[in-house]
PQR file of N, CA, C, O and H, with PARSE charges and radii, in Angstrom:
ATOM      1  N   PHE A   1      12.344 -16.689   0.862 -0.4000 1.5000
ATOM      2  CA  PHE A   1      11.693 -15.609   0.135 -0.0000 2.0000
ATOM      3  C   PHE A   1      11.446 -14.410   1.041  0.5500 1.7000
ATOM      4  O   PHE A   1      11.781 -13.276   0.700 -0.5500 1.4000
ATOM      5  N   LEU A   2      10.858 -14.680   2.197 -0.4000 1.5000
ATOM      6  CA  LEU A   2      10.525 -13.606   3.126 -0.0000 2.0000
ATOM      7  C   LEU A   2      11.783 -12.946   3.678  0.5500 1.7000
ATOM      8  O   LEU A   2      11.829 -11.728   3.854 -0.5500 1.4000
ATOM      9  H   LEU A   2      10.586 -15.601   2.474  0.4000 1.0000
ATOM     10  N   ASP A   3      12.792 -13.750   3.947 -0.4000 1.5000
ATOM     11  CA  ASP A   3      14.058 -13.215   4.457 -0.0000 2.0000
ATOM     12  C   ASP A   3      14.682 -12.239   3.460  0.5500 1.7000
ATOM     13  O   ASP A   3      15.154 -11.170   3.847 -0.5500 1.4000
ATOM     14  H   ASP A   3      12.755 -14.739   3.804  0.4000 1.0000
ATOM     15  N   GLY A   4      14.685 -12.599   2.203 -0.4000 1.5000
ATOM     16  CA  GLY A   4      15.244 -11.736   1.171 -0.0000 2.0000
ATOM     17  C   GLY A   4      14.452 -10.445   1.017  0.5500 1.7000
ATOM     18  O   GLY A   4      15.026  -9.374   0.819 -0.5500 1.4000
ATOM     19  H   GLY A   4      14.301 -13.467   1.888  0.4000 1.0000
ATOM     20  N   ALA A   5      13.132 -10.552   1.110 -0.4000 1.5000
ATOM     21  CA  ALA A   5      12.284  -9.370   0.987 -0.0000 2.0000
ATOM     22  C   ALA A   5      12.515  -8.404   2.142  0.5500 1.7000
ATOM     23  O   ALA A   5      12.551  -7.191   1.940 -0.5500 1.4000
ATOM     24  H   ALA A   5      12.666 -11.422   1.271  0.4000 1.0000
ATOM     25  N   VAL A   6      12.671  -8.935   3.345 -0.4000 1.5000
ATOM     26  CA  VAL A   6      12.916  -8.084   4.510 -0.0000 2.0000
ATOM     27  C   VAL A   6      14.282  -7.402   4.388  0.5500 1.7000
ATOM     28  O   VAL A   6      14.416  -6.217   4.692 -0.5500 1.4000
ATOM     29  H   VAL A   6      12.642  -9.921   3.509  0.4000 1.0000
ATOM     30  N   LYS A   7      15.279  -8.142   3.951 -0.4000 1.5000
ATOM     31  CA  LYS A   7      16.611  -7.555   3.778 -0.0000 2.0000
ATOM     32  C   LYS A   7      16.593  -6.453   2.723  0.5500 1.7000
ATOM     33  O   LYS A   7      17.226  -5.412   2.899 -0.5500 1.4000
ATOM     34  H   LYS A   7      15.170  -9.105   3.705  0.4000 1.0000
ATOM     35  N   ASP A   8      15.867  -6.682   1.624 -0.4000 1.5000
ATOM     36  CA  ASP A   8      15.757  -5.655   0.587 -0.0000 2.0000
ATOM     37  C   ASP A   8      15.042  -4.415   1.118  0.5500 1.7000
ATOM     38  O   ASP A   8      15.415  -3.287   0.795 -0.5500 1.4000
ATOM     39  H   ASP A   8      15.353  -7.527   1.481  0.4000 1.0000
ATOM     40  N   ALA A   9      14.020  -4.632   1.928 -0.4000 1.5000
ATOM     41  CA  ALA A   9      13.281  -3.502   2.499 -0.0000 2.0000
ATOM     42  C   ALA A   9      14.196  -2.671   3.396  0.5500 1.7000
ATOM     43  O   ALA A   9      14.222  -1.445   3.289 -0.5500 1.4000
ATOM     44  H   ALA A   9      13.717  -5.549   2.190  0.4000 1.0000
ATOM     45  N   PHE A  10      14.940  -3.327   4.273 -0.4000 1.5000
ATOM     46  CA  PHE A  10      15.856  -2.599   5.153 -0.0000 2.0000
ATOM     47  C   PHE A  10      16.934  -1.872   4.350  0.5500 1.7000
ATOM     48  O   PHE A  10      17.327  -0.757   4.690 -0.5500 1.4000
ATOM     49  H   PHE A  10      14.919  -4.323   4.361  0.4000 1.0000
ATOM     50  N   HIS A  11      17.404  -2.513   3.286 -0.4000 1.5000
ATOM     51  CA  HIS A  11      18.433  -1.884   2.448 -0.0000 2.0000
ATOM     52  C   HIS A  11      17.878  -0.617   1.789  0.5500 1.7000
ATOM     53  O   HIS A  11      18.559   0.408   1.751 -0.5500 1.4000
ATOM     54  H   HIS A  11      17.085  -3.419   3.010  0.4000 1.0000
ATOM     55  N   THR A  12      16.664  -0.681   1.278 -0.4000 1.5000
ATOM     56  CA  THR A  12      16.054   0.468   0.620 -0.0000 2.0000
ATOM     57  C   THR A  12      15.835   1.616   1.599  0.5500 1.7000
ATOM     58  O   THR A  12      16.093   2.777   1.278 -0.5500 1.4000
ATOM     59  H   THR A  12      16.111  -1.514   1.309  0.4000 1.0000
ATOM     60  N   ILE A  13      15.356   1.281   2.794 -0.4000 1.5000
ATOM     61  CA  ILE A  13      15.129   2.317   3.809 -0.0000 2.0000
ATOM     62  C   ILE A  13      16.456   2.936   4.250  0.5500 1.7000
ATOM     63  O   ILE A  13      16.555   4.152   4.412 -0.5500 1.4000
ATOM     64  H   ILE A  13      15.147   0.339   3.054  0.4000 1.0000
ATOM     65  N   ARG A  14      17.453   2.113   4.439 -0.4000 1.5000
ATOM     66  CA  ARG A  14      18.771   2.621   4.821 -0.0000 2.0000
ATOM     67  C   ARG A  14      19.376   3.495   3.723  0.5500 1.7000
ATOM     68  O   ARG A  14      20.061   4.476   4.013 -0.5500 1.4000
ATOM     69  H   ARG A  14      17.373   1.125   4.308  0.4000 1.0000
ATOM     70  N   GLN A  15      19.126   3.143   2.478 -0.4000 1.5000
ATOM     71  CA  GLN A  15      19.622   3.933   1.363 -0.0000 2.0000
ATOM     72  C   GLN A  15      18.983   5.328   1.374  0.5500 1.7000
ATOM     73  O   GLN A  15      19.651   6.324   1.095 -0.5500 1.4000
ATOM     74  H   GLN A  15      18.570   2.346   2.242  0.4000 1.0000
ATOM     75  N   GLY A  16      17.705   5.389   1.693 -0.4000 1.5000
ATOM     76  CA  GLY A  16      17.033   6.685   1.812 -0.0000 2.0000
ATOM     77  C   GLY A  16      17.635   7.531   2.921  0.5500 1.7000
ATOM     78  O   GLY A  16      17.819   8.737   2.762 -0.5500 1.4000
ATOM     79  H   GLY A  16      17.163   4.580   1.920  0.4000 1.0000
ATOM     80  N   GLU A  17      17.941   6.895   4.043 -0.4000 1.5000
ATOM     81  CA  GLU A  17      18.568   7.613   5.151 -0.0000 2.0000
ATOM     82  C   GLU A  17      19.953   8.125   4.762  0.5500 1.7000
ATOM     83  O   GLU A  17      20.319   9.254   5.090 -0.5500 1.4000
ATOM     84  H   GLU A  17      17.792   5.915   4.172  0.4000 1.0000
ATOM     85  N   ASN A  18      20.714   7.296   4.065 -0.4000 1.5000
ATOM     86  CA  ASN A  18      22.062   7.695   3.646 -0.0000 2.0000
ATOM     87  C   ASN A  18      22.016   8.870   2.675  0.5500 1.7000
ATOM     88  O   ASN A  18      22.834   9.785   2.764 -0.5500 1.4000
ATOM     89  H   ASN A  18      20.417   6.379   3.798  0.4000 1.0000
ATOM     90  N   MET A  19      21.060   8.843   1.749 -0.4000 1.5000
ATOM     91  CA  MET A  19      20.941   9.943   0.795 -0.0000 2.0000
ATOM     92  C   MET A  19      20.537  11.234   1.501  0.5500 1.7000
ATOM     93  O   MET A  19      20.991  12.315   1.126 -0.5500 1.4000
ATOM     94  H   MET A  19      20.396   8.099   1.676  0.4000 1.0000
ATOM     95  N   THR A  20      19.692  11.127   2.512 -0.4000 1.5000
ATOM     96  CA  THR A  20      19.301  12.313   3.277 -0.0000 2.0000
ATOM     97  C   THR A  20      20.518  12.899   3.991  0.5500 1.7000
ATOM     98  O   THR A  20      20.701  14.117   4.015 -0.5500 1.4000
ATOM     99  H   THR A  20      19.323  10.249   2.816  0.4000 1.0000
ATOM    100  N   THR A  21      21.336  12.043   4.564 -0.4000 1.5000
ATOM    101  CA  THR A  21      22.552  12.502   5.236 -0.0000 2.0000
ATOM    102  C   THR A  21      23.499  13.177   4.255  0.5500 1.7000
ATOM    103  O   THR A  21      24.100  14.205   4.566 -0.5500 1.4000
ATOM    104  H   THR A  21      21.188  11.055   4.544  0.4000 1.0000
ATOM    105  N   LYS A  22      23.628  12.590   3.061 -0.4000 1.5000
ATOM    106  CA  LYS A  22      24.495  13.191   2.039 -0.0000 2.0000
ATOM    107  C   LYS A  22      23.965  14.545   1.593  0.5500 1.7000
ATOM    108  O   LYS A  22      24.741  15.453   1.298 -0.5500 1.4000
ATOM    109  H   LYS A  22      23.140  11.755   2.808  0.4000 1.0000
ATOM    110  N   ALA A  23      22.642  14.681   1.544 -0.4000 1.5000
ATOM    111  CA  ALA A  23      22.063  15.967   1.150 -0.0000 2.0000
ATOM    112  C   ALA A  23      22.367  17.041   2.180  0.5500 1.7000
ATOM    113  O   ALA A  23      22.663  18.182   1.824 -0.5500 1.4000
ATOM    114  H   ALA A  23      22.011  13.943   1.784  0.4000 1.0000
ATOM    115  N   VAL A  24      22.296  16.681   3.452 -0.4000 1.5000
ATOM    116  CA  VAL A  24      22.605  17.642   4.508 -0.0000 2.0000
ATOM    117  C   VAL A  24      24.067  18.082   4.411  0.5500 1.7000
ATOM    118  O   VAL A  24      24.400  19.237   4.677 -0.5500 1.4000
ATOM    119  H   VAL A  24      22.056  15.754   3.741  0.4000 1.0000
ATOM    120  N   GLN A  25      24.925  17.145   4.028 -0.4000 1.5000
ATOM    121  CA  GLN A  25      26.343  17.455   3.885 -0.0000 2.0000
ATOM    122  C   GLN A  25      26.656  18.165   2.562  0.5500 1.7000
ATOM    123  O   GLN A  25      27.776  18.630   2.353 -0.5500 1.4000
ATOM    124  H   GLN A  25      24.653  16.207   3.812  0.4000 1.0000
ATOM    125  N   GLY A  26      25.665  18.245   1.679 -0.4000 1.5000
ATOM    126  CA  GLY A  26      25.866  18.887   0.381 -0.0000 2.0000
ATOM    127  C   GLY A  26      26.526  17.995  -0.639  0.5500 1.7000
ATOM    128  O   GLY A  26      27.110  18.497  -1.599 -0.5500 1.4000
ATOM    129  H   GLY A  26      24.754  17.868   1.849  0.4000 1.0000
ATOM    130  N   LYS A  27      26.455  16.684  -0.469 -0.4000 1.5000
ATOM    131  CA  LYS A  27      27.130  15.741  -1.359 -0.0000 2.0000
ATOM    132  C   LYS A  27      26.178  14.999  -2.288  0.5500 1.7000
ATOM    133  O   LYS A  27      26.616  14.105  -3.012 -0.5500 1.4000
ATOM    134  H   LYS A  27      25.981  16.276   0.311  0.4000 1.0000
ATOM    135  N   ALA A  28      24.886  15.340  -2.293 -0.4000 1.5000
ATOM    136  CA  ALA A  28      23.923  14.641  -3.139 -0.0000 2.0000
ATOM    137  C   ALA A  28      22.951  15.645  -3.736  0.5500 1.7000
ATOM    138  O   ALA A  28      22.640  16.673  -3.135 -0.5500 1.4000
ATOM    139  H   ALA A  28      24.530  16.066  -1.704  0.4000 1.0000
ATOM    140  N   SER A  29      22.482  15.323  -4.928 -0.4000 1.5000
ATOM    141  CA  SER A  29      21.507  16.205  -5.570 -0.0000 2.0000
ATOM    142  C   SER A  29      20.121  15.947  -4.982  0.5500 1.7000
ATOM    143  O   SER A  29      19.832  14.857  -4.489 -0.5500 1.4000
ATOM    144  H   SER A  29      22.734  14.488  -5.417  0.4000 1.0000
ATOM    145  N   MET A  30      19.291  16.948  -5.044 -0.4000 1.5000
ATOM    146  CA  MET A  30      17.942  16.826  -4.477 -0.0000 2.0000
ATOM    147  C   MET A  30      17.113  15.794  -5.224  0.5500 1.7000
ATOM    148  O   MET A  30      16.249  15.152  -4.627 -0.5500 1.4000
ATOM    149  H   MET A  30      19.526  17.834  -5.444  0.4000 1.0000
ATOM    150  N   VAL A  31      17.360  15.621  -6.526 -0.4000 1.5000
ATOM    151  CA  VAL A  31      16.624  14.627  -7.306 -0.0000 2.0000
ATOM    152  C   VAL A  31      16.902  13.233  -6.763  0.5500 1.7000
ATOM    153  O   VAL A  31      15.981  12.435  -6.589 -0.5500 1.4000
ATOM    154  H   VAL A  31      18.062  16.143  -7.011  0.4000 1.0000
ATOM    155  N   ASN A  32      18.172  12.940  -6.496 -0.4000 1.5000
ATOM    156  CA  ASN A  32      18.532  11.630  -5.956 -0.0000 2.0000
ATOM    157  C   ASN A  32      17.977  11.433  -4.552  0.5500 1.7000
ATOM    158  O   ASN A  32      17.548  10.335  -4.199 -0.5500 1.4000
ATOM    159  H   ASN A  32      18.920  13.588  -6.637  0.4000 1.0000
ATOM    160  N   VAL A  33      17.984  12.478  -3.767 -0.4000 1.5000
ATOM    161  CA  VAL A  33      17.470  12.391  -2.398 -0.0000 2.0000
ATOM    162  C   VAL A  33      15.970  12.123  -2.408  0.5500 1.7000
ATOM    163  O   VAL A  33      15.488  11.243  -1.695 -0.5500 1.4000
ATOM    164  H   VAL A  33      18.332  13.370  -4.054  0.4000 1.0000
ATOM    165  N   VAL A  34      15.236  12.879  -3.211 -0.4000 1.5000
ATOM    166  CA  VAL A  34      13.784  12.696  -3.278 -0.0000 2.0000
ATOM    167  C   VAL A  34      13.443  11.305  -3.794  0.5500 1.7000
ATOM    168  O   VAL A  34      12.518  10.667  -3.293 -0.5500 1.4000
ATOM    169  H   VAL A  34      15.628  13.594  -3.790  0.4000 1.0000
ATOM    170  N   SER A  35      14.174  10.838  -4.778 -0.4000 1.5000
ATOM    171  CA  SER A  35      13.941   9.502  -5.324 -0.0000 2.0000
ATOM    172  C   SER A  35      14.193   8.424  -4.267  0.5500 1.7000
ATOM    173  O   SER A  35      13.391   7.501  -4.121 -0.5500 1.4000
ATOM    174  H   SER A  35      14.926  11.357  -5.185  0.4000 1.0000
ATOM    175  N   ALA A  36      15.284   8.535  -3.543 -0.4000 1.5000
ATOM    176  CA  ALA A  36      15.618   7.547  -2.514 -0.0000 2.0000
ATOM    177  C   ALA A  36      14.606   7.572  -1.373  0.5500 1.7000
ATOM    178  O   ALA A  36      14.213   6.522  -0.864 -0.5500 1.4000
ATOM    179  H   ALA A  36      15.935   9.285  -3.662  0.4000 1.0000
ATOM    180  N   VAL A  37      14.186   8.762  -0.974 -0.4000 1.5000
ATOM    181  CA  VAL A  37      13.217   8.875   0.117 -0.0000 2.0000
ATOM    182  C   VAL A  37      11.855   8.326  -0.319  0.5500 1.7000
ATOM    183  O   VAL A  37      11.178   7.659   0.463 -0.5500 1.4000
ATOM    184  H   VAL A  37      14.505   9.615  -1.387  0.4000 1.0000
ATOM    185  N   ASN A  38      11.454   8.603  -1.556 -0.4000 1.5000
ATOM    186  CA  ASN A  38      10.196   8.053  -2.063 -0.0000 2.0000
ATOM    187  C   ASN A  38      10.230   6.532  -2.122  0.5500 1.7000
ATOM    188  O   ASN A  38       9.250   5.873  -1.774 -0.5500 1.4000
ATOM    189  H   ASN A  38      12.004   9.145  -2.191  0.4000 1.0000
ATOM    190  N   ASN A  39      11.352   5.973  -2.562 -0.4000 1.5000
ATOM    191  CA  ASN A  39      11.489   4.514  -2.584 -0.0000 2.0000
ATOM    192  C   ASN A  39      11.396   3.943  -1.177  0.5500 1.7000
ATOM    193  O   ASN A  39      10.756   2.914  -0.959 -0.5500 1.4000
ATOM    194  H   ASN A  39      12.148   6.509  -2.845  0.4000 1.0000
ATOM    195  N   ALA A  40      12.030   4.604  -0.232 -0.4000 1.5000
ATOM    196  CA  ALA A  40      11.977   4.136   1.151 -0.0000 2.0000
ATOM    197  C   ALA A  40      10.551   4.217   1.693  0.5500 1.7000
ATOM    198  O   ALA A  40      10.109   3.320   2.410 -0.5500 1.4000
ATOM    199  H   ALA A  40      12.550   5.440  -0.409  0.4000 1.0000
ATOM    200  N   GLU A  41       9.840   5.276   1.356 -0.4000 1.5000
ATOM    201  CA  GLU A  41       8.462   5.427   1.824 -0.0000 2.0000
ATOM    202  C   GLU A  41       7.554   4.356   1.226  0.5500 1.7000
ATOM    203  O   GLU A  41       6.713   3.794   1.928 -0.5500 1.4000
ATOM    204  H   GLU A  41      10.200   6.004   0.773  0.4000 1.0000
ATOM    205  N   LEU A  42       7.718   4.073  -0.060 -0.4000 1.5000
ATOM    206  CA  LEU A  42       6.918   3.023  -0.697 -0.0000 2.0000
ATOM    207  C   LEU A  42       7.224   1.658  -0.090  0.5500 1.7000
ATOM    208  O   LEU A  42       6.320   0.848   0.115 -0.5500 1.4000
ATOM    209  H   LEU A  42       8.401   4.530  -0.630  0.4000 1.0000
ATOM    210  N   THR A  43       8.482   1.410   0.192 -0.4000 1.5000
ATOM    211  CA  THR A  43       8.872   0.146   0.806 -0.0000 2.0000
ATOM    212  C   THR A  43       8.266   0.008   2.191  0.5500 1.7000
ATOM    213  O   THR A  43       7.760  -1.055   2.550 -0.5500 1.4000
ATOM    214  H   THR A  43       9.216   2.068   0.026  0.4000 1.0000
ATOM    215  N   LEU A  44       8.315   1.076   2.965 -0.4000 1.5000
ATOM    216  CA  LEU A  44       7.735   1.042   4.304 -0.0000 2.0000
ATOM    217  C   LEU A  44       6.227   0.831   4.238  0.5500 1.7000
ATOM    218  O   LEU A  44       5.677   0.073   5.037 -0.5500 1.4000
ATOM    219  H   LEU A  44       8.726   1.940   2.674  0.4000 1.0000
ATOM    220  N   ASP A  45       5.554   1.486   3.302 -0.4000 1.5000
ATOM    221  CA  ASP A  45       4.114   1.287   3.138 -0.0000 2.0000
ATOM    222  C   ASP A  45       3.793  -0.162   2.787  0.5500 1.7000
ATOM    223  O   ASP A  45       2.819  -0.727   3.283 -0.5500 1.4000
ATOM    224  H   ASP A  45       6.001   2.102   2.653  0.4000 1.0000
ATOM    225  N   THR A  46       4.613  -0.757   1.934 -0.4000 1.5000
ATOM    226  CA  THR A  46       4.402  -2.156   1.548 -0.0000 2.0000
ATOM    227  C   THR A  46       4.606  -3.093   2.733  0.5500 1.7000
ATOM    228  O   THR A  46       3.819  -4.015   2.947 -0.5500 1.4000
ATOM    229  H   THR A  46       5.405  -0.299   1.531  0.4000 1.0000
ATOM    230  N   VAL A  47       5.659  -2.855   3.495 -0.4000 1.5000
ATOM    231  CA  VAL A  47       5.924  -3.686   4.670 -0.0000 2.0000
ATOM    232  C   VAL A  47       4.780  -3.585   5.673  0.5500 1.7000
ATOM    233  O   VAL A  47       4.366  -4.591   6.249 -0.5500 1.4000
ATOM    234  H   VAL A  47       6.298  -2.106   3.321  0.4000 1.0000
ATOM    235  N   LEU A  48       4.274  -2.382   5.881 -0.4000 1.5000
ATOM    236  CA  LEU A  48       3.159  -2.201   6.814 -0.0000 2.0000
ATOM    237  C   LEU A  48       1.888  -2.869   6.312  0.5500 1.7000
ATOM    238  O   LEU A  48       1.127  -3.419   7.108 -0.5500 1.4000
ATOM    239  H   LEU A  48       4.611  -1.565   5.414  0.4000 1.0000
ATOM    240  N   ALA A  49       1.644  -2.830   5.008 -0.4000 1.5000
ATOM    241  CA  ALA A  49       0.462  -3.485   4.450 -0.0000 2.0000
ATOM    242  C   ALA A  49       0.553  -5.002   4.610  0.5500 1.7000
ATOM    243  O   ALA A  49      -0.438  -5.653   4.942 -0.5500 1.4000
ATOM    244  H   ALA A  49       2.261  -2.383   4.361  0.4000 1.0000
ATOM    245  N   VAL A  50       1.725  -5.556   4.378 -0.4000 1.5000
ATOM    246  CA  VAL A  50       1.911  -7.001   4.553 -0.0000 2.0000
ATOM    247  C   VAL A  50       1.740  -7.374   6.019  0.5500 1.7000
ATOM    248  O   VAL A  50       1.110  -8.383   6.336 -0.5500 1.4000
ATOM    249  H   VAL A  50       2.530  -5.027   4.109  0.4000 1.0000
ATOM    250  N   ARG A  51       2.299  -6.566   6.911 -0.4000 1.5000
ATOM    251  CA  ARG A  51       2.140  -6.824   8.338 -0.0000 2.0000
ATOM    252  C   ARG A  51       0.678  -6.823   8.743  0.5500 1.7000
ATOM    253  O   ARG A  51       0.238  -7.694   9.493 -0.5500 1.4000
ATOM    254  H   ARG A  51       2.811  -5.747   6.653  0.4000 1.0000
ATOM    255  N   ASP A  52      -0.074  -5.853   8.252 -0.4000 1.5000
ATOM    256  CA  ASP A  52      -1.495  -5.773   8.582 -0.0000 2.0000
ATOM    257  C   ASP A  52      -2.255  -6.995   8.071  0.5500 1.7000
ATOM    258  O   ASP A  52      -3.143  -7.501   8.756 -0.5500 1.4000
ATOM    259  H   ASP A  52       0.284  -5.145   7.642  0.4000 1.0000
ATOM    260  N   LYS A  53      -1.916  -7.469   6.880 -0.4000 1.5000
ATOM    261  CA  LYS A  53      -2.573  -8.660   6.331 -0.0000 2.0000
ATOM    262  C   LYS A  53      -2.239  -9.900   7.152  0.5500 1.7000
ATOM    263  O   LYS A  53      -3.107 -10.738   7.394 -0.5500 1.4000
ATOM    264  H   LYS A  53      -1.194  -7.058   6.323  0.4000 1.0000
ATOM    265  N   VAL A  54      -0.996 -10.019   7.576 -0.4000 1.5000
ATOM    266  CA  VAL A  54      -0.591 -11.170   8.392 -0.0000 2.0000
ATOM    267  C   VAL A  54      -1.326 -11.152   9.729  0.5500 1.7000
ATOM    268  O   VAL A  54      -1.797 -12.192  10.190 -0.5500 1.4000
ATOM    269  H   VAL A  54      -0.290  -9.338   7.380  0.4000 1.0000
ATOM    270  N   ILE A  55      -1.427  -9.995  10.346 -0.4000 1.5000
ATOM    271  CA  ILE A  55      -2.149  -9.885  11.621 -0.0000 2.0000
ATOM    272  C   ILE A  55      -3.616 -10.208  11.437  0.5500 1.7000
ATOM    273  O   ILE A  55      -4.215 -10.896  12.263 -0.5500 1.4000
ATOM    274  H   ILE A  55      -1.044  -9.151   9.972  0.4000 1.0000
ATOM    275  N   SER A  56      -4.197  -9.714  10.355 -0.4000 1.5000
ATOM    276  CA  SER A  56      -5.600  -9.994  10.072 -0.0000 2.0000
ATOM    277  C   SER A  56      -5.837 -11.491   9.864  0.5500 1.7000
ATOM    278  O   SER A  56      -6.818 -12.046  10.362 -0.5500 1.4000
ATOM    279  H   SER A  56      -3.711  -9.155   9.684  0.4000 1.0000
ATOM    280  N   ALA A  57      -4.949 -12.128   9.139 -0.4000 1.5000
ATOM    281  CA  ALA A  57      -5.079 -13.571   8.906 -0.0000 2.0000
ATOM    282  C   ALA A  57      -4.928 -14.342  10.213  0.5500 1.7000
ATOM    283  O   ALA A  57      -5.666 -15.298  10.452 -0.5500 1.4000
ATOM    284  H   ALA A  57      -4.153 -11.678   8.735  0.4000 1.0000
ATOM    285  N   TYR A  58      -4.000 -13.948  11.048 -0.4000 1.5000
ATOM    286  CA  TYR A  58      -3.804 -14.602  12.340 -0.0000 2.0000
ATOM    287  C   TYR A  58      -5.052 -14.464  13.204  0.5500 1.7000
ATOM    288  O   TYR A  58      -5.485 -15.430  13.832 -0.5500 1.4000
ATOM    289  H   TYR A  58      -3.400 -13.172  10.855  0.4000 1.0000
ATOM    290  N   GLN A  59      -5.630 -13.264  13.235 -0.4000 1.5000
ATOM    291  CA  GLN A  59      -6.836 -13.058  14.037 -0.0000 2.0000
ATOM    292  C   GLN A  59      -8.004 -13.877  13.504  0.5500 1.7000
ATOM    293  O   GLN A  59      -8.806 -14.390  14.285 -0.5500 1.4000
ATOM    294  H   GLN A  59      -5.278 -12.479  12.725  0.4000 1.0000
ATOM    295  N   SER A  60      -8.108 -14.005  12.198 -0.4000 1.5000
ATOM    296  CA  SER A  60      -9.169 -14.833  11.612 -0.0000 2.0000
ATOM    297  C   SER A  60      -9.004 -16.295  12.001  0.5500 1.7000
ATOM    298  O   SER A  60      -9.983 -16.976  12.308 -0.5500 1.4000
ATOM    299  H   SER A  60      -7.456 -13.588  11.564  0.4000 1.0000
ATOM    300  N   ILE A  61      -7.779 -16.772  11.989 -0.4000 1.5000
ATOM    301  CA  ILE A  61      -7.513 -18.155  12.361 -0.0000 2.0000
ATOM    302  C   ILE A  61      -7.831 -18.384  13.828  0.5500 1.7000
ATOM    303  O   ILE A  61      -8.390 -19.419  14.189 -0.5500 1.4000
ATOM    304  H   ILE A  61      -6.984 -16.219  11.740  0.4000 1.0000
ATOM    305  N   MET A  62      -7.479 -17.426  14.673 -0.4000 1.5000
ATOM    306  CA  MET A  62      -7.717 -17.575  16.106 -0.0000 2.0000
ATOM    307  C   MET A  62      -9.210 -17.548  16.440  0.5500 1.7000
ATOM    308  O   MET A  62      -9.612 -18.104  17.463 -0.5500 1.4000
ATOM    309  H   MET A  62      -7.025 -16.585  14.380  0.4000 1.0000
ATOM    310  N   GLN A  63     -10.038 -16.920  15.612 -0.4000 1.5000
ATOM    311  CA  GLN A  63     -11.465 -16.844  15.870 -0.0000 2.0000
ATOM    312  C   GLN A  63     -12.233 -18.048  15.331  0.5500 1.7000
ATOM    313  O   GLN A  63     -13.430 -18.183  15.583 -0.5500 1.4000
ATOM    314  H   GLN A  63      -9.712 -16.469  14.781  0.4000 1.0000
ATOM    315  N   MET A  64     -11.557 -18.918  14.593 -0.4000 1.5000
ATOM    316  CA  MET A  64     -12.218 -20.097  14.030 -0.0000 2.0000
ATOM    317  C   MET A  64     -12.560 -21.084  15.146  0.5500 1.7000
ATOM    318  O   MET A  64     -11.759 -21.316  16.051 -0.5500 1.4000
ATOM    319  H   MET A  64     -10.584 -18.808  14.388  0.4000 1.0000
ATOM    320  N   PRO A  65     -13.755 -21.657  15.069 -0.5600 1.5000
ATOM    321  CA  PRO A  65     -14.094 -22.668  16.069  0.2800 2.0000
ATOM    322  C   PRO A  65     -13.287 -23.948  15.841  0.5500 1.7000
ATOM    323  O   PRO A  65     -12.945 -24.299  14.712 -0.5500 1.4000
ATOM    324  N   ILE A  66     -13.000 -24.615  16.921 -0.4000 1.5000
ATOM    325  CA  ILE A  66     -12.208 -25.839  16.814 -0.0000 2.0000
ATOM    326  C   ILE A  66     -13.102 -27.032  16.589  0.5500 1.7000
ATOM    327  O   ILE A  66     -12.614 -28.156  16.472 -0.5500 1.4000
ATOM    328  H   ILE A  66     -13.278 -24.330  17.839  0.4000 1.0000
TER
END
Protein backbone atom coordinates (compact mmCIF):
# COMPACT_ATOMS: atom_id res chain seq x y z
CA PHE A 1 0.00 0.00 0.00
CA LEU A 2 2.68 2.46 1.04
CA ASP A 3 4.87 1.60 -1.93
CA GLY A 4 2.05 2.34 -4.36
CA ALA A 5 1.22 5.62 -2.64
CA VAL A 6 4.84 6.78 -2.81
CA LYS A 7 5.08 5.86 -6.49
CA ASP A 8 1.86 7.76 -7.23
CA ALA A 9 3.17 10.78 -5.34
CA PHE A 10 6.42 10.82 -7.32
CA HIS A 11 4.48 10.37 -10.56
CA THR A 12 2.21 13.33 -9.76
CA ILE A 13 5.13 15.57 -8.83
CA ARG A 14 7.04 14.56 -11.95
CA GLN A 15 3.96 15.26 -14.06
CA GLY A 16 3.85 18.80 -12.65
CA GLU A 17 7.50 19.29 -13.54
CA ASN A 18 6.93 17.98 -17.07
CA MET A 19 3.98 20.32 -17.61
CA THR A 20 6.06 23.27 -16.41
CA THR A 21 8.78 22.35 -18.90
CA LYS A 22 6.21 22.09 -21.69
CA ALA A 23 4.85 25.51 -20.77
CA VAL A 24 8.30 27.06 -21.04
CA GLN A 25 8.63 25.47 -24.47
CA GLY A 26 5.18 26.77 -25.45
CA LYS A 27 3.69 23.28 -25.84
CA ALA A 28 1.11 23.34 -23.00
CA SER A 29 -1.78 25.55 -22.03
CA MET A 30 -1.60 27.50 -18.80
CA VAL A 31 -4.75 25.79 -17.50
CA ASN A 32 -3.09 22.38 -17.76
CA VAL A 33 0.12 23.69 -16.21
CA VAL A 34 -1.65 25.28 -13.25
CA SER A 35 -3.71 22.14 -12.71
CA ALA A 36 -0.65 19.87 -12.78
CA VAL A 37 1.34 22.14 -10.48
CA ASN A 38 -1.56 22.37 -8.01
CA ASN A 39 -1.88 18.58 -7.98
CA ALA A 40 1.84 18.27 -7.35
CA GLU A 41 1.66 20.80 -4.52
CA LEU A 42 -1.27 19.00 -2.87
CA THR A 43 0.57 15.69 -3.17
CA LEU A 44 3.70 17.15 -1.62
CA ASP A 45 1.67 18.64 1.24
CA THR A 46 0.07 15.25 1.87
CA VAL A 47 3.41 13.45 1.85
CA LEU A 48 4.84 15.98 4.30
CA ALA A 49 1.83 15.65 6.61
CA VAL A 50 2.15 11.86 6.64
CA ARG A 51 5.88 12.15 7.31
CA ASP A 52 5.24 14.49 10.23
CA LYS A 53 2.68 12.08 11.71
CA VAL A 54 5.07 9.14 11.38
CA ILE A 55 7.85 11.09 13.10
CA SER A 56 5.48 12.18 15.84
CA ALA A 57 4.34 8.60 16.42
CA TYR A 58 7.94 7.37 16.51
CA GLN A 59 8.88 10.02 19.07
CA SER A 60 5.88 9.10 21.22
CA ILE A 61 6.89 5.45 21.16
CA MET A 62 10.48 6.28 22.06
CA GLN A 63 9.34 8.33 25.08
CA MET A 64 7.24 5.48 26.50
CA PRO A 65 8.64 3.91 29.65
CA ILE A 66 9.71 0.31 29.32
